[in-house]
N, C-alpha and C positions, 0 to 999 in steps of 0.2 A: 541674744548675746551682744555685749558692747565691747568692741575691740579698742585696744590702746596700742599705739605704735611706739616701740622702744628702739633706741639707738644703742648699739653695742660697739665698744672700742676694744679691739683684740689684737693679739700677736700670736704667731706660731712659727715653729721650726718646720719647714716644708719637707724635710728629708724623707720622712716616712709617709707623707701624704701624696696621693695621686692627684694633686691639684685641689682647687677650691670646690668645684661643682660636684654635687652628688652624682655618683655613677654606680650602677648595680655591681655588687661584688667587690668594690674597691673601697679602701679607706681614704676618705676625703675630709677636708675641713668642714665643709657645709654639712655633710652627712653626720659627722661626729658631733658637731655643735647642735644641729637640729634634734638628734637623738637625745642629747643631754637635756635640752629644753623640754622635749616631750616627756621625759622621765619626771622632771620636776613639776611640770604643769599638769601631769596626768591626763594628757589628751587621749581622746578615744572613748572611754566609758560613758562620759556624759555628753557625747556628741560634739565635743570641742575639737575644732580642726587641728590637725598636726601643724606645728610651726613651720613656716617657710621663710627662709632668710633671703634678703636681697643685699648684695655686697657692692662696695664701691669699685673694686677691681678684682676680677676673677684671675687668680694666679694659677699658673701652669704647674704641673708636677715638679716637685723639688724646689720651687721658689718659696722664699721666706717672706714674712711680713712682721714689721714692728709697729706699724701705724694703720692697720686695716680697720675699716668701718663697715658695719652692716646694720640693717634694720629688720625688724620682725613685728608683725601684728599679732597680738595675743589677746585672748579673752580676759577681760578685766576681772571677772569672778575667779578664773583659774589663777591669775596673778596674785590676787588677794589671798587665795587659799594656799599658795606656795609658801607663805610664811609660817604655816602651821599654827601652833598655839602661842607663838611669840607675838609681842606687840611691836616688833621692828617694822621699819618701812619696808614694803614688799619688794622694792627694787634692791635694797641692801640685802634682804633675805635671798633674793634670786641670785645675786652676785656671789654670795657666800656658798650657796648650794651648788652653783655651777662649778666653783673651785673644787668641790668635793666629788663631782662626777666626771669632770673632763680629764683627759690624759695630760701628762706633764709637758707635752710639746704643743699644747694649745691653752692659751690663757686669755680670759676676758678681764680686762682691766677696769671697765666701767660700764654700767647699765644706767641709762637715763631715759626719761620720757622725751620722745622726739618732738621738736617744735612743729607747728602746723606747716604742712607742705613739704616736710622733709622726705627726701628719697635718697638713700645712701648712694645709689648709682648716678641718677640723673641730676641730682642737685649739686653734685661735686663740681668745683671749679677746676681743680687740677689734682694730679697724682704725682708724687715724687718717689723715684726709685734710686737706689745706689747699687752699683756693681763693683765688687772688690776683687782685686787681682794681686797676687804676689809674684814678683819677677826676680826676687833676690833670695838666694838659698840661705843667706845668713838670717833673713827675717822670716823664713818659712816656719810656721807654727802648726804642728800636727793637731793641736787642740781646736783650731778653727778651720780645719780642712773641709768641714761640711758647709762653710759659708764663704770661703775664699777660693778663687780659681788659681791653681798653680800654673804659671807660665814660664817655661824654661829659658826663654830669650829675654834679654833686657829690653825695656820699652822706653821710647822717647816721648815723655809726657807732653812736652811743648808741641811736638808735631801732631800728636793725637788731639790736643785741644784746638789747634789751628784748623785741622780737618773737620772737627766736630762743629765748629762755629758756622761753617757753610750750610749746615743742615737745619739750623734754628729758624723757625718761622712757620707759616702756614704752607704746607706742601702736600702733594700726593705721595705717600710713603709706600706705594705698592712694591717697590724694589726691596723694602725692608719688612714686609709683612707676608705671612703665609695666607694665600687667598682663601676667601670664603664666598660662596655664591651670594650676590646681591648685597654684599657688605662694603661700605665705603672704607677707603684707606686714606682719606684726607684727615689730617690731624694738625694741630698747632703745637709744635715742639718749642716750648718756652725756654728751656735751659738744657744744655748739653756740654758739660765741662769735665776735664780730667785733672786730678791733682795727686800729689805724692805727699801726704801729711807727714810732718816731722814730730808731732805730739798727739796724744790722745789714743783712743783704742785702735785707730786705723794707722798709727805710725808705722812707716816702712812699707805700706801697701800702696798700690795704684788704684785710685777710686774714681769711678764715674758717677756724676750726679746728673740725673736725667729727669726732666719735668715736662709734663704736657697736659693739655686739657683731658686727654684720654689716649690710650694706646691700642693698637690692633695686635693681633696674634703674632707673637715672636718678635715684635718690633724692637724692644729694648735690647734683646740679646743679639739681634742682627746688627744693630747700630754699634754695639760693643765689638762684635766680630770684625766689622769693617775697620774700626779704630785700631784694634790690635794688629791688623795687617799693615796699617800705616806706622804704628809705633815700633814694630820690629823691622821696618824698612822694606817689606815685600811689595808695598804699594806706595805710589806718590801721594802727596797731600791732597791733590784734587780728585783722587779716585772715589771717595765716598759721595762727593757731589755729583760725579758722573753717573754713579749708580742711581742716585735719586732722580736725575733728569731722565734716565732711561725708562723708569716706571715699570720695570719688569724684574723678576727674580733672577739673580745670577748666582750660580753655584759657588763662585768665589767669595760671596758674602756669607761667611760661615756663621751659623747660629751657635753661639757659645753655650756651654753647659748651664743648666738652670741654677745650680747650687750657689753661684756667686751673686745672685740677684736677690735683693730685699726691697719690699715695698716699705718705704720709710714714713710717708705721711700722705694724708688726703685733706684737701682744704675745701671749705664750704663758705658761701656768702653769709651775710647777716641773715638773721631769722626771717625778716620780712621779705627777703628776696629768694627764699628757698623754692617756693612753688613756681615762681616765674622762671627761675633757672632750670628747673626740671622740665617745664613745658617747652622751653626753647631747645633744650638738649634733645628731647624726644623728637621734636619736629625736624631738627637738623640731621639726626642719625637715620631717620626713616626706617628702612628695612633692617638696619643694624641694631635695632632695639633688642631683639632676642638673639643671644649668642650661644654657641655650643659650649660644652665643658672645656676649660683650659683655653679661653679665648685671648688671653693676654700674656704677653711679655716674655 
């Protein structure tokens, strides 16, 4: 058998998923998508291995994704056979057939042949998340309640942005991550800002933009929780930085609800740098290479 690596660009509403990673007896994004691929590629009877997806960022239960990326190695013969009797490109046929077997809360937007050296997880340069909050009863929309956190107290966005700026850079984020044995909590936080858009789909909301080379478990939601404490005046501007310096979990750093969080985008280097990026990331992460279900954000 000859395998071909495919890149899948996808989105999902995380409300009814128990996170990304396949777990026995639970509805997960990985499990649902792998089962859909297995049905189309007819794995098993001919000895073709079941598809196993590798994802850019494992999202936790309830977290959404608009710009998720995954890769899967599939048997080329099975891929060619998936188009049936049509003369269509097999990737186009696979995309169309996935739309027919996947549930409405999971959409694959694009299937493409991955460039040499591509690894959805380890080749990634950065991931960008958004966290959406509504603190104004007049702007509260029940139609987006599954994607926006309702916060009953008014928030000071300028104070939140000032406090967030002190966390940007290369740091040990142990204070903002749920610990895992032998897993590093050192990350490079590239962007952490808050805004109150006046136009567009997020008008009237308070929105965090958070970008890093990678995130550890519960990191984004812990950062948001600390920001909300500053924004409503319960904590001073310097408190998030004090937590960071302490390098230990503090019960006061509340992990906010998952439903306000969305993975917006994953960025990769040029094709000729993909393999090198993956090798460097694996070497740097060390024992953090294999992570349990729901390891992020």
